[in-house]
PDB file as gemmi writes it, atoms N, CA and C in Angstrom:
CRYST1    1.000    1.000    1.000  90.00  90.00  90.00 P 1                      
ATOM      1  N   UNK A   1      -6.469 -13.163 -11.266  1.00  0.00           N  
ATOM      2  CA  UNK A   1      -6.564 -13.549  -9.876  1.00  0.00           C  
ATOM      3  C   UNK A   1      -7.586 -12.653  -9.189  1.00  0.00           C  
ATOM      4  N   UNK A   2      -8.519 -13.253  -8.477  1.00  0.00           N  
ATOM      5  CA  UNK A   2      -9.512 -12.475  -7.768  1.00  0.00           C  
ATOM      6  C   UNK A   2      -9.468 -12.812  -6.287  1.00  0.00           C  
ATOM      7  N   UNK A   3      -9.762 -11.826  -5.479  1.00  0.00           N  
ATOM      8  CA  UNK A   3      -9.854 -12.022  -4.042  1.00  0.00           C  
ATOM      9  C   UNK A   3     -11.322 -12.134  -3.683  1.00  0.00           C  
ATOM     10  N   UNK A   4     -11.659 -13.097  -2.865  1.00  0.00           N  
ATOM     11  CA  UNK A   4     -13.048 -13.294  -2.480  1.00  0.00           C  
ATOM     12  C   UNK A   4     -13.256 -12.793  -1.059  1.00  0.00           C  
ATOM     13  N   UNK A   5     -14.235 -11.967  -0.881  1.00  0.00           N  
ATOM     14  CA  UNK A   5     -14.565 -11.460   0.436  1.00  0.00           C  
ATOM     15  C   UNK A   5     -15.097 -12.591   1.299  1.00  0.00           C  
ATOM     16  N   UNK A   6     -14.674 -12.679   2.558  1.00  0.00           N  
ATOM     17  CA  UNK A   6     -15.210 -13.729   3.416  1.00  0.00           C  
ATOM     18  C   UNK A   6     -16.694 -13.552   3.696  1.00  0.00           C  
ATOM     19  N   UNK A   7     -17.213 -12.367   3.466  1.00  0.00           N  
ATOM     20  CA  UNK A   7     -18.625 -12.111   3.694  1.00  0.00           C  
ATOM     21  C   UNK A   7     -19.458 -12.240   2.420  1.00  0.00           C  
ATOM     22  N   UNK A   8     -18.837 -12.668   1.323  1.00  0.00           N  
ATOM     23  CA  UNK A   8     -19.537 -12.674   0.045  1.00  0.00           C  
ATOM     24  C   UNK A   8     -20.700 -13.652   0.022  1.00  0.00           C  
ATOM     25  N   UNK A   9     -20.607 -14.740   0.774  1.00  0.00           N  
ATOM     26  CA  UNK A   9     -21.730 -15.680   0.779  1.00  0.00           C  
ATOM     27  C   UNK A   9     -22.953 -15.049   1.439  1.00  0.00           C  
ATOM     28  N   UNK A  10     -22.736 -14.142   2.376  1.00  0.00           N  
ATOM     29  CA  UNK A  10     -23.850 -13.484   3.044  1.00  0.00           C  
ATOM     30  C   UNK A  10     -24.338 -12.276   2.258  1.00  0.00           C  
ATOM     31  N   UNK A  11     -23.427 -11.509   1.727  1.00  0.00           N  
ATOM     32  CA  UNK A  11     -23.793 -10.260   1.070  1.00  0.00           C  
ATOM     33  C   UNK A  11     -24.043 -10.411  -0.422  1.00  0.00           C  
ATOM     34  N   UNK A  12     -23.701 -11.540  -1.008  1.00  0.00           N  
ATOM     35  CA  UNK A  12     -23.847 -11.780  -2.448  1.00  0.00           C  
ATOM     36  C   UNK A  12     -23.131 -10.697  -3.250  1.00  0.00           C  
ATOM     37  N   UNK A  13     -21.953 -10.296  -2.775  1.00  0.00           N  
ATOM     38  CA  UNK A  13     -21.174  -9.254  -3.432  1.00  0.00           C  
ATOM     39  C   UNK A  13     -20.337  -9.857  -4.554  1.00  0.00           C  
ATOM     40  N   UNK A  14     -19.944  -9.005  -5.488  1.00  0.00           N  
ATOM     41  CA  UNK A  14     -19.078  -9.467  -6.562  1.00  0.00           C  
ATOM     42  C   UNK A  14     -17.672  -9.712  -6.004  1.00  0.00           C  
ATOM     43  N   UNK A  15     -16.929 -10.622  -6.612  1.00  0.00           N  
ATOM     44  CA  UNK A  15     -15.556 -10.854  -6.129  1.00  0.00           C  
ATOM     45  C   UNK A  15     -14.671  -9.643  -6.418  1.00  0.00           C  
ATOM     46  N   UNK A  16     -13.712  -9.430  -5.553  1.00  0.00           N  
ATOM     47  CA  UNK A  16     -12.780  -8.318  -5.718  1.00  0.00           C  
ATOM     48  C   UNK A  16     -11.647  -8.724  -6.638  1.00  0.00           C  
ATOM     49  N   UNK A  17     -11.213  -7.802  -7.483  1.00  0.00           N  
ATOM     50  CA  UNK A  17     -10.043  -8.079  -8.312  1.00  0.00           C  
ATOM     51  C   UNK A  17      -8.871  -7.224  -7.823  1.00  0.00           C  
ATOM     52  N   UNK A  18      -7.743  -7.328  -8.497  1.00  0.00           N  
ATOM     53  CA  UNK A  18      -6.529  -6.646  -8.060  1.00  0.00           C  
ATOM     54  C   UNK A  18      -6.702  -5.126  -8.097  1.00  0.00           C  
ATOM     55  N   UNK A  19      -7.405  -4.596  -9.087  1.00  0.00           N  
ATOM     56  CA  UNK A  19      -7.629  -3.147  -9.144  1.00  0.00           C  
ATOM     57  C   UNK A  19      -8.451  -2.673  -7.953  1.00  0.00           C  
ATOM     58  N   UNK A  20      -9.446  -3.476  -7.556  1.00  0.00           N  
ATOM     59  CA  UNK A  20     -10.230  -3.123  -6.368  1.00  0.00           C  
ATOM     60  C   UNK A  20      -9.353  -3.133  -5.128  1.00  0.00           C  
ATOM     61  N   UNK A  21      -8.479  -4.108  -5.026  1.00  0.00           N  
ATOM     62  CA  UNK A  21      -7.578  -4.201  -3.880  1.00  0.00           C  
ATOM     63  C   UNK A  21      -6.678  -2.971  -3.805  1.00  0.00           C  
ATOM     64  N   UNK A  22      -6.125  -2.561  -4.935  1.00  0.00           N  
ATOM     65  CA  UNK A  22      -5.260  -1.376  -4.964  1.00  0.00           C  
ATOM     66  C   UNK A  22      -6.028  -0.127  -4.555  1.00  0.00           C  
ATOM     67  N   UNK A  23      -7.274  -0.003  -5.017  1.00  0.00           N  
ATOM     68  CA  UNK A  23      -8.090   1.151  -4.665  1.00  0.00           C  
ATOM     69  C   UNK A  23      -8.397   1.155  -3.169  1.00  0.00           C  
ATOM     70  N   UNK A  24      -8.772  -0.007  -2.622  1.00  0.00           N  
ATOM     71  CA  UNK A  24      -9.076  -0.104  -1.197  1.00  0.00           C  
ATOM     72  C   UNK A  24      -7.844   0.209  -0.368  1.00  0.00           C  
ATOM     73  N   UNK A  25      -6.705  -0.313  -0.783  1.00  0.00           N  
ATOM     74  CA  UNK A  25      -5.450  -0.049  -0.058  1.00  0.00           C  
ATOM     75  C   UNK A  25      -5.139   1.438  -0.073  1.00  0.00           C  
ATOM     76  N   UNK A  26      -5.280   2.085  -1.224  1.00  0.00           N  
ATOM     77  CA  UNK A  26      -5.002   3.523  -1.342  1.00  0.00           C  
ATOM     78  C   UNK A  26      -5.920   4.325  -0.429  1.00  0.00           C  
ATOM     79  N   UNK A  27      -7.222   4.067  -0.497  1.00  0.00           N  
ATOM     80  CA  UNK A  27      -8.177   4.793   0.339  1.00  0.00           C  
ATOM     81  C   UNK A  27      -7.930   4.554   1.817  1.00  0.00           C  
ATOM     82  N   UNK A  28      -7.621   3.311   2.182  1.00  0.00           N  
ATOM     83  CA  UNK A  28      -7.415   2.978   3.587  1.00  0.00           C  
ATOM     84  C   UNK A  28      -6.184   3.686   4.135  1.00  0.00           C  
ATOM     85  N   UNK A  29      -5.082   3.650   3.392  1.00  0.00           N  
ATOM     86  CA  UNK A  29      -3.858   4.307   3.842  1.00  0.00           C  
ATOM     87  C   UNK A  29      -4.051   5.818   3.874  1.00  0.00           C  
ATOM     88  N   UNK A  30      -4.754   6.369   2.902  1.00  0.00           N  
ATOM     89  CA  UNK A  30      -5.013   7.805   2.871  1.00  0.00           C  
ATOM     90  C   UNK A  30      -5.854   8.245   4.064  1.00  0.00           C  
ATOM     91  N   UNK A  31      -6.818   7.421   4.464  1.00  0.00           N  
ATOM     92  CA  UNK A  31      -7.735   7.785   5.536  1.00  0.00           C  
ATOM     93  C   UNK A  31      -7.180   7.473   6.914  1.00  0.00           C  
ATOM     94  N   UNK A  32      -6.659   6.271   7.100  1.00  0.00           N  
ATOM     95  CA  UNK A  32      -6.269   5.818   8.435  1.00  0.00           C  
ATOM     96  C   UNK A  32      -4.761   5.728   8.657  1.00  0.00           C  
ATOM     97  N   UNK A  33      -3.963   5.733   7.598  1.00  0.00           N  
ATOM     98  CA  UNK A  33      -2.520   5.679   7.747  1.00  0.00           C  
ATOM     99  C   UNK A  33      -1.947   4.294   7.489  1.00  0.00           C  
ATOM    100  N   UNK A  34      -0.655   4.274   7.171  1.00  0.00           N  
ATOM    101  CA  UNK A  34      -0.004   3.017   6.807  1.00  0.00           C  
ATOM    102  C   UNK A  34       0.120   2.077   7.998  1.00  0.00           C  
ATOM    103  N   UNK A  35       0.371   2.630   9.175  1.00  0.00           N  
ATOM    104  CA  UNK A  35       0.522   1.778  10.358  1.00  0.00           C  
ATOM    105  C   UNK A  35      -0.753   0.984  10.612  1.00  0.00           C  
ATOM    106  N   UNK A  36      -1.889   1.624  10.461  1.00  0.00           N  
ATOM    107  CA  UNK A  36      -3.172   0.947  10.643  1.00  0.00           C  
ATOM    108  C   UNK A  36      -3.363  -0.133   9.581  1.00  0.00           C  
ATOM    109  N   UNK A  37      -2.911   0.131   8.346  1.00  0.00           N  
ATOM    110  CA  UNK A  37      -3.036  -0.845   7.261  1.00  0.00           C  
ATOM    111  C   UNK A  37      -2.274  -2.126   7.597  1.00  0.00           C  
ATOM    112  N   UNK A  38      -1.104  -1.990   8.190  1.00  0.00           N  
ATOM    113  CA  UNK A  38      -0.300  -3.173   8.492  1.00  0.00           C  
ATOM    114  C   UNK A  38      -0.821  -3.928   9.708  1.00  0.00           C  
ATOM    115  N   UNK A  39      -1.576  -3.273  10.575  1.00  0.00           N  
ATOM    116  CA  UNK A  39      -2.023  -3.908  11.812  1.00  0.00           C  
ATOM    117  C   UNK A  39      -3.421  -4.520  11.727  1.00  0.00           C  
ATOM    118  N   UNK A  40      -4.249  -4.092  10.795  1.00  0.00           N  
ATOM    119  CA  UNK A  40      -5.634  -4.556  10.737  1.00  0.00           C  
ATOM    120  C   UNK A  40      -5.697  -5.914  10.045  1.00  0.00           C  
ATOM    121  N   UNK A  41      -6.321  -6.907  10.692  1.00  0.00           N  
ATOM    122  CA  UNK A  41      -6.508  -8.200  10.027  1.00  0.00           C  
ATOM    123  C   UNK A  41      -7.497  -8.095   8.871  1.00  0.00           C  
ATOM    124  N   UNK A  42      -7.433  -9.044   7.976  1.00  0.00           N  
ATOM    125  CA  UNK A  42      -8.235  -8.995   6.755  1.00  0.00           C  
ATOM    126  C   UNK A  42      -9.732  -9.029   7.042  1.00  0.00           C  
ATOM    127  N   UNK A  43     -10.170  -9.826   8.001  1.00  0.00           N  
ATOM    128  CA  UNK A  43     -11.606  -9.891   8.280  1.00  0.00           C  
ATOM    129  C   UNK A  43     -12.134  -8.561   8.825  1.00  0.00           C  
ATOM    130  N   UNK A  44     -11.334  -7.870   9.637  1.00  0.00           N  
ATOM    131  CA  UNK A  44     -11.745  -6.548  10.124  1.00  0.00           C  
ATOM    132  C   UNK A  44     -11.742  -5.523   8.996  1.00  0.00           C  
ATOM    133  N   UNK A  45     -10.813  -5.673   8.059  1.00  0.00           N  
ATOM    134  CA  UNK A  45     -10.765  -4.764   6.923  1.00  0.00           C  
ATOM    135  C   UNK A  45     -12.059  -4.832   6.121  1.00  0.00           C  
ATOM    136  N   UNK A  46     -12.552  -6.040   5.866  1.00  0.00           N  
ATOM    137  CA  UNK A  46     -13.798  -6.186   5.126  1.00  0.00           C  
ATOM    138  C   UNK A  46     -14.981  -5.629   5.908  1.00  0.00           C  
ATOM    139  N   UNK A  47     -14.943  -5.718   7.228  1.00  0.00           N  
ATOM    140  CA  UNK A  47     -16.010  -5.146   8.039  1.00  0.00           C  
ATOM    141  C   UNK A  47     -15.969  -3.625   8.008  1.00  0.00           C  
ATOM    142  N   UNK A  48     -14.777  -3.040   7.842  1.00  0.00           N  
ATOM    143  CA  UNK A  48     -14.615  -1.589   7.852  1.00  0.00           C  
ATOM    144  C   UNK A  48     -14.876  -0.936   6.498  1.00  0.00           C  
ATOM    145  N   UNK A  49     -15.041  -1.719   5.444  1.00  0.00           N  
ATOM    146  CA  UNK A  49     -15.207  -1.150   4.106  1.00  0.00           C  
ATOM    147  C   UNK A  49     -16.365  -0.160   3.994  1.00  0.00           C  
ATOM    148  N   UNK A  50     -17.552  -0.438   4.535  1.00  0.00           N  
ATOM    149  CA  UNK A  50     -18.627   0.578   4.406  1.00  0.00           C  
ATOM    150  C   UNK A  50     -18.252   1.909   5.055  1.00  0.00           C  
ATOM    151  N   UNK A  51     -17.574   1.862   6.198  1.00  0.00           N  
ATOM    152  CA  UNK A  51     -17.160   3.091   6.866  1.00  0.00           C  
ATOM    153  C   UNK A  51     -16.076   3.808   6.066  1.00  0.00           C  
ATOM    154  N   UNK A  52     -15.183   3.035   5.458  1.00  0.00           N  
ATOM    155  CA  UNK A  52     -14.128   3.616   4.633  1.00  0.00           C  
ATOM    156  C   UNK A  52     -14.728   4.352   3.441  1.00  0.00           C  
ATOM    157  N   UNK A  53     -15.696   3.735   2.775  1.00  0.00           N  
ATOM    158  CA  UNK A  53     -16.312   4.369   1.613  1.00  0.00           C  
ATOM    159  C   UNK A  53     -17.126   5.594   2.006  1.00  0.00           C  
ATOM    160  N   UNK A  54     -17.706   5.597   3.216  1.00  0.00           N  
ATOM    161  CA  UNK A  54     -18.400   6.796   3.696  1.00  0.00           C  
ATOM    162  C   UNK A  54     -17.414   7.941   3.886  1.00  0.00           C  
ATOM    163  N   UNK A  55     -16.246   7.651   4.461  1.00  0.00           N  
ATOM    164  CA  UNK A  55     -15.234   8.686   4.663  1.00  0.00           C  
ATOM    165  C   UNK A  55     -14.735   9.232   3.325  1.00  0.00           C  
ATOM    166  N   UNK A  56     -14.539   8.361   2.355  1.00  0.00           N  
ATOM    167  CA  UNK A  56     -14.090   8.805   1.031  1.00  0.00           C  
ATOM    168  C   UNK A  56     -15.157   9.689   0.391  1.00  0.00           C  
ATOM    169  N   UNK A  57     -16.427   9.317   0.534  1.00  0.00           N  
ATOM    170  CA  UNK A  57     -17.518  10.130  -0.023  1.00  0.00           C  
ATOM    171  C   UNK A  57     -17.580  11.496   0.655  1.00  0.00           C  
ATOM    172  N   UNK A  58     -17.350  11.538   1.968  1.00  0.00           N  
ATOM    173  CA  UNK A  58     -17.346  12.820   2.684  1.00  0.00           C  
ATOM    174  C   UNK A  58     -16.214  13.718   2.192  1.00  0.00           C  
ATOM    175  N   UNK A  59     -15.029  13.143   1.980  1.00  0.00           N  
ATOM    176  CA  UNK A  59     -13.894  13.931   1.485  1.00  0.00           C  
ATOM    177  C   UNK A  59     -14.181  14.481   0.094  1.00  0.00           C  
ATOM    178  N   UNK A  60     -14.776  13.659  -0.764  1.00  0.00           N  
ATOM    179  CA  UNK A  60     -15.089  14.104  -2.122  1.00  0.00           C  
ATOM    180  C   UNK A  60     -16.142  15.204  -2.092  1.00  0.00           C  
ATOM    181  N   UNK A  61     -17.135  15.066  -1.233  1.00  0.00           N  
ATOM    182  CA  UNK A  61     -18.176  16.083  -1.103  1.00  0.00           C  
ATOM    183  C   UNK A  61     -17.573  17.403  -0.619  1.00  0.00           C  
ATOM    184  N   UNK A  62     -16.686  17.337   0.355  1.00  0.00           N  
ATOM    185  CA  UNK A  62     -16.021  18.538   0.853  1.00  0.00           C  
ATOM    186  C   UNK A  62     -15.179  19.191  -0.243  1.00  0.00           C  
ATOM    187  N   UNK A  63     -14.488  18.382  -1.046  1.00  0.00           N  
ATOM    188  CA  UNK A  63     -13.677  18.914  -2.142  1.00  0.00           C  
ATOM    189  C   UNK A  63     -14.542  19.650  -3.155  1.00  0.00           C  
ATOM    190  N   UNK A  64     -15.675  19.051  -3.515  1.00  0.00           N  
ATOM    191  CA  UNK A  64     -16.561  19.677  -4.501  1.00  0.00           C  
ATOM    192  C   UNK A  64     -17.183  20.950  -3.943  1.00  0.00           C  
ATOM    193  N   UNK A  65     -17.610  20.920  -2.683  1.00  0.00           N  
ATOM    194  CA  UNK A  65     -18.183  22.124  -2.057  1.00  0.00           C  
ATOM    195  C   UNK A  65     -17.153  23.249  -1.980  1.00  0.00           C  
ATOM    196  N   UNK A  66     -15.912  22.906  -1.671  1.00  0.00           N  
ATOM    197  CA  UNK A  66     -14.856  23.916  -1.594  1.00  0.00           C  
ATOM    198  C   UNK A  66     -14.590  24.537  -2.962  1.00  0.00           C  
ATOM    199  N   UNK A  67     -14.561  23.701  -4.000  1.00  0.00           N  
ATOM    200  CA  UNK A  67     -14.342  24.229  -5.340  1.00  0.00           C  
ATOM    201  C   UNK A  67     -15.485  25.138  -5.771  1.00  0.00           C  
ATOM    202  N   UNK A  68     -16.712  24.765  -5.433  1.00  0.00           N  
ATOM    203  CA  UNK A  68     -17.855  25.623  -5.762  1.00  0.00           C  
ATOM    204  C   UNK A  68     -17.766  26.949  -5.023  1.00  0.00           C  
ATOM    205  N   UNK A  69     -17.324  26.911  -3.772  1.00  0.00           N  
ATOM    206  CA  UNK A  69     -17.177  28.132  -2.980  1.00  0.00           C  
ATOM    207  C   UNK A  69     -16.166  29.075  -3.617  1.00  0.00           C  
ATOM    208  N   UNK A  70     -15.083  28.510  -4.172  1.00  0.00           N  
ATOM    209  CA  UNK A  70     -14.057  29.334  -4.791  1.00  0.00           C  
ATOM    210  C   UNK A  70     -14.415  29.743  -6.213  1.00  0.00           C  
ATOM    211  N   UNK A  71     -15.574  29.325  -6.708  1.00  0.00           N  
ATOM    212  CA  UNK A  71     -16.052  29.816  -7.999  1.00  0.00           C  
ATOM    213  C   UNK A  71     -15.796  28.929  -9.179  1.00  0.00           C  
ATOM    214  N   UNK A  72     -15.388  27.700  -8.969  1.00  0.00           N  
ATOM    215  CA  UNK A  72     -15.213  26.783 -10.090  1.00  0.00           C  
ATOM    216  C   UNK A  72     -16.604  26.377 -10.580  1.00  0.00           C  
ATOM    217  N   UNK A  73     -16.825  26.510 -11.885  1.00  0.00           N  
ATOM    218  CA  UNK A  73     -18.183  26.314 -12.399  1.00  0.00           C  
ATOM    219  C   UNK A  73     -18.616  24.857 -12.450  1.00  0.00           C  
ATOM    220  N   UNK A  74     -17.780  23.977 -12.919  1.00  0.00           N  
ATOM    221  CA  UNK A  74     -18.134  22.552 -13.024  1.00  0.00           C  
ATOM    222  C   UNK A  74     -17.068  21.697 -12.347  1.00  0.00           C  
ATOM    223  N   UNK A  75     -17.060  21.661 -11.022  1.00  0.00           N  
ATOM    224  CA  UNK A  75     -16.018  20.862 -10.349  1.00  0.00           C  
ATOM    225  C   UNK A  75     -16.316  19.375 -10.425  1.00  0.00           C  
ATOM    226  N   UNK A  76     -15.384  18.623 -10.890  1.00  0.00           N  
ATOM    227  CA  UNK A  76     -15.487  17.150 -10.924  1.00  0.00           C  
ATOM    228  C   UNK A  76     -14.136  16.563 -10.898  1.00  0.00           C  
TER     229      UNK A  76                                                      
END                                                                             
């Protein structure tokens, strides 16, 4: 079963599968909270995806920088 983004005809993006949905749900709840997850309509969720992925990238960058500061040689 695959979920199709309503913007896929415009963006020519690949269809989302269940693993992608679980990952998006996890990141969204981690970043914005469960209450926001239940209140945001699906079309707004797809519009917010680029911002969500930017926030996740910022968190990962901060984690790696912090590990380097504490002396971890190969943080990943």
